[in-house]
C-alpha positions as CSV (number, residue, x, y, z in Angstrom):
1,X,-19.5,67.4,-16.2
2,X,-21.7,70.5,-16.0
3,X,-25.0,70.6,-14.2
4,X,-26.8,70.8,-17.5
5,X,-25.2,67.6,-18.7
6,X,-26.3,65.8,-15.5
7,X,-29.9,66.9,-16.1
8,X,-29.8,65.6,-19.7
9,X,-28.5,62.2,-18.7
10,X,-31.1,61.9,-15.9
11,X,-30.7,61.1,-12.3
12,X,-28.4,58.3,-11.2
13,X,-30.3,55.7,-9.4
14,X,-28.5,53.2,-7.1
15,X,-30.1,49.8,-6.5
16,X,-29.1,48.2,-3.3
17,X,-28.6,44.5,-3.3
18,X,-31.7,42.7,-2.2
19,X,-31.1,40.2,0.7
20,X,-32.6,36.8,-0.2
21,X,-35.2,37.0,2.6
22,X,-35.6,40.7,2.7
23,X,-39.0,41.9,4.1
24,X,-40.6,44.6,2.0
25,X,-43.6,46.8,2.9
26,X,-46.9,45.1,2.0
27,X,-45.5,41.5,2.7
28,X,-48.0,39.4,4.6
29,X,-47.2,37.0,7.3
30,X,-50.3,35.2,8.5
31,X,-52.5,38.1,9.7
32,X,-49.7,40.7,9.9
33,X,-48.8,43.1,7.1
34,X,-45.3,44.7,7.1
35,X,-45.2,48.5,7.0
36,X,-42.4,50.9,6.0
37,X,-41.0,51.6,9.5
38,X,-38.0,49.5,10.7
39,X,-35.7,49.8,13.7
40,X,-32.6,48.0,14.9
41,X,-32.2,47.2,18.6
42,X,-29.5,45.0,20.1
43,X,-28.6,43.5,16.7
44,X,-32.2,42.6,15.8
45,X,-34.2,44.3,13.0
46,X,-37.8,45.1,14.0
47,X,-40.6,45.8,11.5
48,X,-43.8,47.8,12.3
49,X,-46.7,45.6,11.3
50,X,-50.5,45.9,11.2
51,X,-52.7,43.0,12.1
52,X,-56.1,42.3,10.3
53,X,-57.8,43.0,13.6
54,X,-56.5,46.6,13.5
55,X,-53.7,46.5,16.1
56,X,-50.2,47.6,15.2
57,X,-46.9,46.8,16.8
58,X,-43.1,46.0,16.4
59,X,-42.2,42.5,15.4
60,X,-38.8,40.9,14.9
61,X,-38.1,40.2,11.3
62,X,-36.5,36.8,12.2
63,X,-39.8,35.8,13.9
64,X,-41.9,36.9,11.0
65,X,-39.8,35.0,8.4
66,X,-39.9,31.8,10.5
67,X,-43.7,32.1,11.1
68,X,-43.3,32.4,14.9
69,X,-45.4,35.5,14.8
70,X,-48.6,35.2,12.7
71,X,-50.8,37.8,14.5
72,X,-50.7,40.3,17.3
73,X,-52.1,37.7,19.6
74,X,-55.7,37.8,18.4
75,X,-55.4,34.3,16.6
76,X,-54.4,32.7,19.9
77,X,-57.3,34.4,21.7
78,X,-59.7,33.2,19.1
79,X,-58.3,29.7,19.1
80,X,-58.5,29.2,22.8
81,X,-61.3,31.6,23.7
82,X,-59.1,33.5,26.1
83,X,-60.2,37.1,27.1
84,X,-57.7,39.4,28.7
85,X,-58.6,39.9,32.3
86,X,-57.7,42.9,34.4
């Protein structure tokens, strides 16, 4: 197949199989919104998330799916009125 024929037929797009509980950018977990960045460390997949309070950080995807992480810690502080002391 010539290059011209490939251009006529259009680009070949491969769709990867979606995992049943795959986390996509923009998914919301409590106060956390998933972003594009991911990393794998020690067999766990981590997702960069932004909290509604403005803080950002890495959160394990398993903890996001199971609702163990719903905020960066600001919800706990609001609920119990705890301020970080230095």
